[in-house]
Steps between C-alpha positions, in 0.01 A plus 500: 500500500497363146262222602255754638514699178455182294179435694362818338507316162604813310498494121762651267305827477531554876877461485527741205264766632491811286873557548628198307236442231759490222774308680618224262516218758240320709502660848277250678692370800699821546376569851737793552344694213166484680639769733458733204199355319288371793622676817175443693526122456864498610429721801215274615712186466801667661286615793388139561858381461636750754214440744605136502848611614691463174753747368466684171693440179608743230509472120846458352650574162602136460138387545383753244761395243288191435221718359725742385387779730814558708454877475172474695650334810558829681155632400334180624684528832387856567138429409449297820 
């Protein structure tokens, strides 16, 4: 799924959205956070992914620790 999102060539502003404008770290590459900031993009990619027969994945706290956004993992999961 990450490859399909990368094909969108999103810039930092797309990853931040309005929700994370002041976050101190670069969020580009945090595909899980797009569930919150760009849900339409994620839904379109996920639809293609599932139509191809793949299973879905869920954001995890350990993934979000890299950004540090571990408190958003549950929010990102429920946005799908």
